[in-house]
N, C-alpha and C positions, 0 to 999 in steps of 0.2 A: 519315606516316599517324598521325592522333591516336589515342591510346589511349582505350578506353571505360572509363568508371568503373563499378565494380560497383554493382549496386542496393543501396541502403541498407537496405531492409527497413522495419520498423515504426518510427515515431517514438518515441524513448525517453521515454515519458510519465513514468516514475519520475524521470528526470533533470530534466525540466521542473518537476515538482511540488516536488522538493527545492530547486531554485534559487529558485522562487517563494516558498516558505516561508522559506528562509534570508534572502532579500532583505527580505521583510516583517518578519521578526524584527529584523534590523539597523536598519531604518528606524524601527520602533516604539521600540527602545531609544534611538536617537539623538535622536528627537523628544521623548523623555521620557514617553511614554504608558504604558510597561510597564517594570517593574524586571527586571533580568536573572534574578533568582530566580523571579519569576512566569512569565517566558517559558520557563524551563527546565521548570517544572511543566506548562505548556501543551504544550510540545514532547513531553514524555514521554507525556502522555495521548494526543496525536494520533498519535504513533508506534505506540502500542498499538492504537489503532483502525485505523490503516492496515495493520498486520501482520495483524489479524484479518480485514480485508476482502481483503487480497491473497492470503491462504492459505486462503480458503474453498473447500470442495469444489465441484466442477463437476458439473452434471447428475446422472447416475446414481450418482455417488460419495457422495451425501449420506446414504444409509442403508447400513449394513453387513448388516442382516438384513431379511428381507421383512416387510411390515406384518402378516402373519398370525402371526408368531412363529417359533420354531425349527421345523425339519423334524419330521415325525411320528416319525422314529426317535429323536429326542432328547427327546420328551415323556414 
């Protein structure tokens, strides 16, 4: 009787993005279009942008206080 494989779940998007960026960086360095120093700067900037995008609040978590301000007991 063949064993069933467990469902894999979501596609690991983070892994695909990492490998695509790594491959692009290696190719750009090997072709001579970008210096390794410049690529390091670009990579750190993109990592910061990705971290900000990946850890953004979802839905109702975007505000900690109501738009009207603090409750009446604290005014």
